[in-house]
DOPATOR-912488 format. One line per 8 residues: number of its first residue (from 1); their letters; for each residue z, y negated, x negated of N, C-alpha, C, CB. Coordinates in nm, 4 decimals, padded with zeros to 6 digits, always signed. Glycine has a CB too. Layout:
NUM) a) Z Y X Z Y X Z Y X Z Y X ~ ...
END
This chain:
1) mnklnyvi) -02.4441 -04.3348 -00.3709 -02.5084 -04.1954 -00.4807 -02.6276 -04.1350 -00.4088 -02.3834 -04.0457 -00.5076 ~ -02.6972 -04.1199 -00.4642 -02.8430 -04.0111 -00.4467 -02.8058 -03.8288 -00.4306 -02.9542 -04.0303 -00.6239 ~ -02.8158 -03.8115 -00.2708 -02.7791 -03.6546 -00.3563 -02.8744 -03.5515 -00.4389 -02.7309 -03.5562 -00.2510 ~ -02.8421 -03.4867 -00.5103 -02.8814 -03.3862 -00.6197 -02.9661 -03.2894 -00.5280 -02.7426 -03.3064 -00.7039 ~ -03.0901 -03.2683 -00.5599 -03.1708 -03.1314 -00.4978 -03.1230 -03.0352 -00.5591 -03.3261 -03.1170 -00.5128 ~ -03.0906 -02.9695 -00.4872 -03.0897 -02.7867 -00.5230 -03.1802 -02.7108 -00.4315 -02.9269 -02.7054 -00.4961 ~ -03.2767 -02.6545 -00.5733 -03.3844 -02.5627 -00.5018 -03.3333 -02.3927 -00.5120 -03.5495 -02.5875 -00.5897 ~ -03.3162 -02.3551 -00.3942 -03.2993 -02.2069 -00.3993 -03.4393 -02.1345 -00.3442 -03.1642 -02.1632 -00.3038
9) vednrddl) -03.5321 -02.0190 -00.4623 -03.5680 -01.9497 -00.3887 -03.5515 -01.8130 -00.3851 -03.6545 -01.9764 -00.3842 ~ -03.5173 -01.7701 -00.2472 -03.4521 -01.6506 -00.2199 -03.5261 -01.5989 -00.0763 -03.2834 -01.6770 -00.2108 ~ -03.6351 -01.5418 -00.1097 -03.6667 -01.4537 +00.0846 -03.5730 -01.3896 +00.0974 -03.8012 -01.3298 +00.1281 ~ -03.4338 -01.3256 +00.0507 -03.3780 -01.2399 +00.1283 -03.2716 -01.3113 +00.1959 -03.3379 -01.1265 +00.0594 ~ -03.2795 -01.3126 +00.3793 -03.1798 -01.3609 +00.3984 -03.0810 -01.3463 +00.4212 -03.1847 -01.3986 +00.4332 ~ -02.9577 -01.2179 +00.4010 -02.8414 -01.2737 +00.4215 -02.7842 -01.3255 +00.2799 -02.7541 -01.1746 +00.4934 ~ -02.9181 -01.2778 +00.1643 -02.8651 -01.2977 -00.0089 -02.8259 -01.4439 +00.0454 -03.0100 -01.2863 -00.1773 ~ -02.9646 -01.5159 +00.0795 -02.9371 -01.7174 +00.1235 -02.8411 -01.7189 +00.2108 -03.0755 -01.8205 +00.2137
17) elildgik) -02.8212 -01.6617 +00.3008 -02.6712 -01.7510 +00.3632 -02.6006 -01.7140 +00.3003 -02.6048 -01.7412 +00.5017 ~ -02.5483 -01.6135 +00.2138 -02.4514 -01.5829 +00.1240 -02.4408 -01.7038 +00.0438 -02.4796 -01.4603 +00.0462 ~ -02.5471 -01.7562 +00.0096 -02.5899 -01.8355 -00.1165 -02.5445 -01.9760 -00.0728 -02.7622 -01.8270 -00.1558 ~ -02.5720 -01.9935 +00.0400 -02.5312 -02.1433 +00.1051 -02.4166 -02.1594 +00.1799 -02.6293 -02.1941 +00.1978 ~ -02.3064 -02.0535 +00.2125 -02.2136 -02.0212 +00.2143 -02.0990 -02.1154 +00.0749 -02.2480 -01.8753 +00.2182 ~ -02.1587 -02.0148 -00.0580 -02.0887 -02.0388 -00.1143 -02.1229 -02.2178 -00.2313 -02.0729 -01.8968 -00.1608 ~ -02.2490 -02.2994 -00.1988 -02.2650 -02.4128 -00.2204 -02.1815 -02.4852 -00.1399 -02.3815 -02.4411 -00.2142 ~ -02.1843 -02.4139 +00.0070 -02.0760 -02.5249 +00.1021 -01.9292 -02.5104 +00.0486 -02.0673 -02.4809 +00.2892
25) kvdtsyev) -01.9019 -02.4356 -00.0264 -01.7604 -02.4260 -00.0703 -01.7219 -02.5119 -00.1943 -01.7297 -02.2817 -00.1012 ~ -01.8723 -02.5284 -00.2615 -01.8179 -02.6575 -00.3825 -01.8403 -02.7392 -00.3288 -01.8728 -02.6879 -00.5231 ~ -01.9378 -02.8092 -00.2413 -01.9780 -02.9460 -00.2382 -02.0840 -02.9480 -00.1294 -02.0303 -02.9991 -00.3793 ~ -02.1015 -03.0495 -00.0095 -02.1617 -03.0632 +00.0767 -02.2580 -03.2078 +00.0854 -02.0719 -03.0380 +00.1640 ~ -02.2653 -03.2273 -00.0115 -02.3239 -03.3401 -00.0338 -02.4738 -03.3377 -00.1591 -02.1934 -03.4286 -00.0780 ~ -02.4637 -03.1939 -00.1453 -02.5888 -03.1509 -00.2188 -02.7269 -03.1162 -00.0629 -02.5313 -02.9723 -00.3353 ~ -02.8197 -03.1815 -00.1292 -02.9655 -03.1596 -00.0172 -03.0590 -03.0468 -00.1163 -03.0841 -03.3533 +00.0161 ~ -03.0314 -02.9295 -00.0265 -03.0567 -02.7700 -00.0412 -03.2415 -02.7659 -00.0012 -02.9336 -02.6599 +00.0999
33) tilrdgre) -03.3478 -02.7347 -00.0888 -03.4371 -02.7086 -00.0556 -03.4636 -02.5232 -00.0623 -03.5104 -02.8025 -00.1256 ~ -03.4915 -02.4883 +00.0502 -03.5190 -02.3353 +00.0356 -03.6775 -02.2964 +00.0633 -03.4209 -02.2514 +00.1473 ~ -03.7021 -02.1984 -00.0435 -03.8130 -02.1793 -00.0776 -03.7979 -02.0162 -00.0372 -03.8472 -02.2336 -00.2260 ~ -03.8966 -01.9745 +00.0473 -03.8785 -01.8228 +00.0736 -03.9563 -01.6626 +00.0161 -03.9015 -01.8291 +00.2054 ~ -04.0829 -01.7467 -00.1251 -04.1591 -01.7198 -00.1070 -04.2473 -01.7815 -00.2522 -04.1710 -01.7450 +00.0231 ~ -04.2879 -01.6407 -00.4018 -04.3610 -01.7523 -00.4701 -04.4586 -01.8180 -00.4783 -04.3706 -01.7448 -00.5400 ~ -04.5143 -01.8833 -00.3482 -04.6554 -01.9029 -00.3303 -04.5412 -02.0379 -00.2791 -04.7890 -01.7870 -00.2237 ~ -04.4356 -02.0759 -00.2041 -04.3422 -02.2236 -00.1591 -04.3571 -02.2089 -00.3074 -04.1573 -02.2386 -00.0581
41) aehfvddv) -04.2388 -02.1627 -00.3808 -04.2315 -02.1778 -00.4461 -04.3430 -02.2845 -00.5842 -04.1956 -02.0803 -00.4229 ~ -04.4168 -02.2571 -00.5825 -04.5516 -02.2616 -00.7062 -04.5428 -02.4240 -00.5785 -04.7534 -02.0824 -00.7178 ~ -04.6014 -02.4607 -00.4973 -04.6375 -02.5312 -00.4753 -04.5203 -02.7032 -00.4874 -04.6944 -02.4658 -00.3719 ~ -04.4356 -02.6283 -00.4121 -04.2993 -02.6946 -00.4990 -04.3081 -02.7615 -00.5913 -04.2153 -02.6184 -00.5551 ~ -04.3119 -02.6850 -00.7081 -04.3376 -02.7188 -00.8461 -04.4371 -02.7670 -00.8635 -04.3337 -02.6346 -00.9275 ~ -04.5528 -02.7191 -00.8753 -04.6761 -02.8481 -00.7953 -04.6331 -03.0094 -00.7514 -04.7272 -02.7826 -00.6255 ~ -04.5876 -03.0166 -00.6482 -04.5551 -03.1132 -00.5984 -04.5056 -03.1667 -00.6558 -04.5155 -03.1138 -00.5214 ~ -04.3714 -03.1267 -00.7410 -04.2487 -03.2469 -00.8761 -04.3804 -03.2364 -00.9740 -04.0310 -03.1473 -00.9847
49) megkqevp) -04.4685 -03.1746 -00.9934 -04.5616 -03.2452 -01.1034 -04.6404 -03.3714 -01.1026 -04.6532 -03.1660 -01.1302 ~ -04.6750 -03.3427 -00.9714 -04.7429 -03.4453 -00.9555 -04.6713 -03.6032 -00.9111 -04.8321 -03.3940 -00.8652 ~ -04.5284 -03.5603 -00.8898 -04.4599 -03.6741 -00.8251 -04.4692 -03.6957 -00.6875 -04.4990 -03.7856 -00.8777 ~ -04.4879 -03.5865 -00.6191 -04.4621 -03.5921 -00.4776 -04.3702 -03.5582 -00.4239 -04.5267 -03.5458 -00.4182 ~ -04.2657 -03.4672 -00.5415 -04.1372 -03.4506 -00.4734 -04.0786 -03.4888 -00.6173 -04.0945 -03.2896 -00.3912 ~ -03.8859 -03.5330 -00.5597 -03.8208 -03.5326 -00.6918 -03.8107 -03.3837 -00.8000 -03.6750 -03.5796 -00.6519 ~ -03.7833 -03.4559 -00.8737 -03.6861 -03.3315 -00.9574 -03.6381 -03.2561 -00.9673 -03.6271 -03.3193 -00.9917 ~ -03.5493 -03.1900 -00.9350 -03.4494 -03.0677 -00.8983 -03.3463 -03.1480 -00.9648 -03.4786 -02.8941 -00.9617
57) kmmlldlk) -03.2416 -03.1173 -00.9646 -03.1096 -03.0800 -01.0092 -03.0999 -02.9564 -01.1013 -03.0277 -03.0572 -00.8918 ~ -03.1674 -02.8584 -01.0486 -03.1201 -02.7148 -01.0579 -03.1957 -02.6243 -00.9471 -02.9548 -02.7087 -01.0348 ~ -03.2805 -02.5320 -01.0023 -03.3192 -02.4602 -00.9430 -03.2350 -02.3039 -00.9482 -03.4430 -02.4759 -00.9769 ~ -03.2086 -02.2020 -00.8307 -03.1645 -02.0648 -00.8201 -03.2624 -01.9814 -00.7995 -03.0753 -02.0433 -00.7255 ~ -03.3286 -01.9032 -00.8879 -03.4491 -01.8424 -00.8544 -03.4103 -01.6444 -00.8194 -03.5649 -01.8828 -01.0070 ~ -03.4767 -01.6503 -00.7772 -03.4676 -01.5014 -00.7399 -03.5783 -01.4739 -00.8500 -03.5041 -01.4500 -00.5617 ~ -03.6254 -01.3089 -00.8393 -03.7029 -01.2381 -00.9276 -03.8409 -01.2081 -00.8661 -03.6315 -01.1154 -00.9677 ~ -03.7240 -01.1579 -00.7356 -03.8165 -00.9974 -00.6915 -03.9144 -01.0790 -00.5133 -03.6286 -00.7913 -00.6272
65) lpmlsgle) -03.9763 -01.1603 -00.5165 -04.0551 -01.2104 -00.4664 -04.1896 -01.1637 -00.4113 -04.0569 -01.2782 -00.5286 ~ -04.2036 -01.2128 -00.2704 -04.3449 -01.1892 -00.1823 -04.4254 -01.3163 -00.2921 -04.3315 -01.2389 +00.0429 ~ -04.5629 -01.2674 -00.3362 -04.7020 -01.3087 -00.3802 -04.6966 -01.3591 -00.5075 -04.7662 -01.4093 -00.2942 ~ -04.5944 -01.4304 -00.5341 -04.5455 -01.4445 -00.6829 -04.4137 -01.4177 -00.7519 -04.5602 -01.5617 -00.7118 ~ -04.4254 -01.3767 -00.8460 -04.2989 -01.2925 -00.8823 -04.2033 -01.4292 -00.9717 -04.3515 -01.1251 -01.0022 ~ -04.0701 -01.4289 -00.9701 -03.9970 -01.5259 -01.0202 -03.9986 -01.5815 -01.1592 -03.8923 -01.4912 -00.9981 ~ -04.0302 -01.4415 -01.1895 -04.1257 -01.4813 -01.3674 -04.2056 -01.5603 -01.4129 -04.2080 -01.4039 -01.4184 ~ -04.2513 -01.5418 -01.2473 -04.4424 -01.6221 -01.2863 -04.3953 -01.7575 -01.2619 -04.6186 -01.5781 -01.1488
73) ilekvkss) -04.2744 -01.7922 -01.1586 -04.2248 -01.9552 -01.1579 -04.1519 -02.0422 -01.2688 -04.1304 -01.9684 -01.0533 ~ -04.1063 -01.8841 -01.2996 -04.0235 -01.9535 -01.4007 -04.0933 -02.0327 -01.5307 -03.9327 -01.8461 -01.4543 ~ -04.2178 -01.9048 -01.5381 -04.3726 -01.9700 -01.6392 -04.3620 -02.0680 -01.5908 -04.5424 -01.9165 -01.6304 ~ -04.4198 -02.0783 -01.4600 -04.4919 -02.2374 -01.4525 -04.4017 -02.3767 -01.4514 -04.5766 -02.2480 -01.3069 ~ -04.2669 -02.3489 -01.4393 -04.1463 -02.4649 -01.4607 -04.1461 -02.4975 -01.5866 -03.9969 -02.4246 -01.4276 ~ -04.1586 -02.4022 -01.6799 -04.0624 -02.4554 -01.7682 -04.2030 -02.5128 -01.9070 -03.9183 -02.3044 -01.8191 ~ -04.3869 -02.4372 -01.8164 -04.4828 -02.4595 -01.8776 -04.5232 -02.6361 -01.8698 -04.5795 -02.3579 -01.8232 ~ -04.4499 -02.7306 -01.8233 -04.4525 -02.9112 -01.7727 -04.3923 -02.9328 -01.8990 -04.3472 -02.9863 -01.6121
81) evtksipv) -04.4264 -03.0579 -01.8953 -04.3500 -03.1630 -01.9580 -04.2491 -03.2366 -01.8223 -04.4712 -03.2803 -02.0381 ~ -04.2765 -03.2293 -01.7160 -04.2081 -03.2621 -01.6337 -04.1500 -03.2108 -01.5616 -04.2390 -03.3093 -01.5943 ~ -04.1867 -03.0984 -01.6180 -04.0194 -02.9950 -01.5054 -03.9591 -02.9532 -01.5861 -04.0330 -02.8406 -01.3934 ~ -04.0273 -02.9029 -01.7108 -03.8907 -02.8037 -01.8280 -03.7832 -02.8199 -01.8127 -03.8735 -02.8241 -01.9779 ~ -03.7458 -02.9399 -01.7408 -03.5918 -02.9473 -01.8487 -03.5285 -02.8849 -01.6914 -03.5061 -03.1660 -01.9364 ~ -03.5813 -02.8376 -01.5889 -03.5339 -02.8125 -01.4793 -03.4480 -02.6763 -01.5216 -03.6465 -02.8055 -01.3692 ~ -03.3205 -02.7123 -01.4940 -03.2260 -02.5835 -01.5194 -03.2410 -02.4925 -01.3906 -03.0541 -02.6282 -01.5422 ~ -03.2936 -02.3161 -01.4759 -03.3221 -02.2379 -01.3306 -03.2623 -02.1053 -01.4359 -03.5310 -02.2321 -01.2403
89) viftssqa) -03.1804 -02.1384 -01.3190 -03.0928 -02.0091 -01.3083 -03.1040 -01.8938 -01.2383 -02.9915 -02.0345 -01.2729 ~ -03.1733 -01.7758 -01.2697 -03.2428 -01.6611 -01.2159 -03.0697 -01.5902 -01.1450 -03.3506 -01.5513 -01.3682 ~ -03.1259 -01.5146 -01.0352 -03.0285 -01.5193 -00.9661 -03.0829 -01.3804 -00.8762 -03.0021 -01.6701 -00.8981 ~ -03.0804 -01.2462 -00.9341 -03.1315 -01.1500 -00.8841 -03.0857 -01.0357 -00.8707 -03.2110 -01.1399 -00.9226 ~ -03.1141 -00.9175 -00.7869 -03.0637 -00.8031 -00.8218 -03.0994 -00.6779 -00.9715 -03.0901 -00.7545 -00.7001 ~ -03.2036 -00.7192 -01.0117 -03.2627 -00.6772 -01.0898 -03.1247 -00.6956 -01.2348 -03.4148 -00.7562 -01.0831 ~ -03.0840 -00.5474 -01.2992 -03.0654 -00.5259 -01.4148 -03.1505 -00.5286 -01.5739 -03.0305 -00.4378 -01.3841 ~ -03.2232 -00.5254 -01.5248 -03.3359 -00.4262 -01.6015 -03.3667 -00.5343 -01.7422 -03.5129 -00.3899 -01.4802
97) qsditkay) -03.3627 -00.4516 -01.8973 -03.3449 -00.5524 -02.0118 -03.4548 -00.6213 -02.0026 -03.3266 -00.5001 -02.1534 ~ -03.5511 -00.5540 -01.9527 -03.7007 -00.6079 -01.9884 -03.6749 -00.7959 -01.8847 -03.8714 -00.4518 -01.8928 ~ -03.6204 -00.7725 -01.7548 -03.6145 -00.9085 -01.6900 -03.5296 -00.9901 -01.7488 -03.5797 -00.9076 -01.5568 ~ -03.4632 -00.9664 -01.8348 -03.3327 -01.0100 -01.8781 -03.4523 -01.1165 -01.9831 -03.1941 -00.8671 -01.9574 ~ -03.4973 -01.0135 -02.0433 -03.5120 -01.0207 -02.2747 -03.6521 -01.1472 -02.1721 -03.6194 -00.7586 -02.4566 ~ -03.7433 -01.1136 -02.0319 -03.8439 -01.2351 -02.0617 -03.7855 -01.2990 -01.9732 -04.0064 -01.2277 -02.0477 ~ -03.6942 -01.3489 -01.9161 -03.6256 -01.4435 -01.8583 -03.6105 -01.5682 -01.9635 -03.4949 -01.3826 -01.8100 ~ -03.5379 -01.4453 -02.0321 -03.4741 -01.5946 -02.1811 -03.6002 -01.6666 -02.2146 -03.4030 -01.5186 -02.3842
105) elganafi) -03.7464 -01.5078 -02.2895 -03.7914 -01.6137 -02.3074 -03.9057 -01.6338 -02.2566 -03.7886 -01.6377 -02.4101 ~ -03.9049 -01.6915 -02.1562 -03.9969 -01.8164 -02.0883 -03.8685 -01.9454 -02.0870 -04.0685 -01.7661 -01.8878 ~ -03.7738 -01.8980 -02.0813 -03.6935 -01.9933 -02.0893 -03.6147 -02.0664 -01.9618 -03.7648 -02.0713 -02.1532 ~ -03.5585 -01.9145 -01.9288 -03.4352 -01.9491 -01.8494 -03.3170 -02.0252 -01.8901 -03.3856 -01.8436 -01.8130 ~ -03.2401 -02.0776 -01.7863 -03.0959 -02.0986 -01.8594 -02.9978 -02.0091 -01.8505 -03.0301 -02.2080 -01.8185 ~ -03.0347 -01.9677 -01.7268 -02.8984 -01.8468 -01.7478 -02.9688 -01.7473 -01.6234 -02.6831 -01.9222 -01.6985 ~ -02.9139 -01.6245 -01.6692 -02.9819 -01.5033 -01.5969 -02.8163 -01.3582 -01.5223 -03.1183 -01.4135 -01.7706 ~ -02.8145 -01.4182 -01.4054 -02.6989 -01.3360 -01.3587 -02.7364 -01.2021 -01.2122 -02.5792 -01.4706 -01.3032
113) vkpidynd) -02.6572 -01.1468 -01.2398 -02.6690 -01.0354 -01.1617 -02.6325 -01.0826 -00.9882 -02.5614 -00.9182 -01.2317 ~ -02.6599 -01.0570 -00.9406 -02.5905 -01.0567 -00.7774 -02.5204 -00.9945 -00.8044 -02.6482 -01.0126 -00.6452 ~ -02.3997 -01.0136 -00.7734 -02.2585 -00.9060 -00.6688 -02.3053 -00.8283 -00.5844 -02.1474 -00.9850 -00.5617 ~ -02.1931 -00.7320 -00.5886 -02.2521 -00.6508 -00.4105 -02.1268 -00.7576 -00.3460 -02.2120 -00.3946 -00.3667 ~ -02.0444 -00.7037 -00.4041 -01.9433 -00.7622 -00.3086 -01.9286 -00.8800 -00.2749 -01.8397 -00.7433 -00.3371 ~ -01.9011 -00.9414 -00.1135 -01.9228 -01.0803 -00.0847 -01.8319 -01.2008 -00.1800 -01.8869 -01.0907 +00.0722 ~ -01.6722 -01.1004 -00.2139 -01.5765 -01.2221 -00.2467 -01.6580 -01.2439 -00.3692 -01.3954 -01.1956 -00.2691 ~ -01.7181 -01.1774 -00.4175 -01.7408 -01.1895 -00.6115 -01.9018 -01.2832 -00.5934 -01.7738 -00.9612 -00.7306
121) fikviqni) -01.9589 -01.2834 -00.4699 -02.0592 -01.2737 -00.4673 -02.0654 -01.4732 -00.4294 -02.1075 -01.1384 -00.3695 ~ -01.9396 -01.4515 -00.3509 -01.9126 -01.6596 -00.3060 -01.8508 -01.7041 -00.4442 -01.7514 -01.7157 -00.1379 ~ -01.7683 -01.6250 -00.5198 -01.7099 -01.6765 -00.6512 -01.8429 -01.7243 -00.7403 -01.6147 -01.5478 -00.7338 ~ -01.9224 -01.6222 -00.7750 -02.0674 -01.6914 -00.8162 -02.0587 -01.8085 -00.8161 -02.1825 -01.6694 -00.7372 ~ -02.1794 -01.7786 -00.6971 -02.2391 -01.9496 -00.6444 -02.1463 -02.0618 -00.6835 -02.2498 -01.9712 -00.4617 ~ -02.0364 -02.0236 -00.6616 -01.9380 -02.1442 -00.6411 -01.8682 -02.1816 -00.7780 -01.8192 -02.1056 -00.5278 ~ -01.9309 -02.1031 -00.8999 -01.9305 -02.0821 -01.0383 -02.0716 -02.1830 -01.0511 -01.9368 -01.9017 -01.0929 ~ -02.1641 -02.1157 -01.0029 -02.3196 -02.1385 -01.0615 -02.3120 -02.3500 -01.0512 -02.4857 -02.0304 -00.9075
129) gtfwlqyn) -02.2828 -02.3406 -00.8815 -02.2989 -02.5149 -00.8654 -02.2326 -02.5865 -00.9052 -02.2967 -02.5727 -00.7607 ~ -02.0760 -02.5324 -00.9223 -01.9586 -02.6593 -00.9692 -02.0220 -02.6492 -01.1423 -01.7270 -02.6010 -00.9422 ~ -02.0329 -02.5576 -01.2069 -02.0868 -02.5955 -01.3428 -02.2577 -02.6730 -01.3625 -02.0820 -02.4460 -01.4228 ~ -02.3701 -02.6507 -01.2720 -02.4697 -02.6537 -01.2945 -02.4901 -02.7989 -01.1999 -02.5360 -02.5195 -01.2745 ~ -02.4711 -02.7912 -01.1105 -02.4672 -02.9355 -01.0385 -02.3042 -03.0419 -01.0418 -02.5058 -02.8914 -00.8612 ~ -02.2152 -03.0287 -01.0989 -02.0960 -03.0844 -01.1237 -02.1119 -03.1220 -01.2400 -01.9873 -03.0125 -01.1062 ~ -02.0853 -03.0070 -01.3898 -02.0695 -03.0592 -01.4870 -02.1460 -03.0867 -01.6259 -01.9925 -03.0177 -01.4929 ~ -02.2476 -03.0066 -01.5407 -02.4017 -03.0359 -01.6402 -02.4288 -03.1653 -01.6776 -02.5433 -03.0004 -01.5648
137) e) -02.5540 -03.2342 -01.7822 -02.5788 -03.3008 -01.7890 -02.7185 -03.2842 -01.8032 -02.5112 -03.3441 -01.8417
END
């Protein structure tokens, strides 16, 4: 069985470490691609569109990124026939209604605010991984 590619776009090292801990608790067979800023994410999406990268099973996307925002990346993902079917879960500290509204208008599949509590954070990541990578078709 091929490993499922799980793309994480996150610039905060602490949050990234927690995300990876949560994913490992769900399943260790996933191939994780880590992108640390909007420009890396843009290049990755371009490579997927051009067939140079496999279409990932899911993208976990922070909104507040250096270079290009998560909303700009989301718009790019959802603008192409090749990538628009990738489930994109916004995972951010922003609770702004304008961000939530814009993310859904651009085609986000889910918008989740990062919990502050460690256990809650891990539980949310486990739930995201279980649903989007194991149950969702």
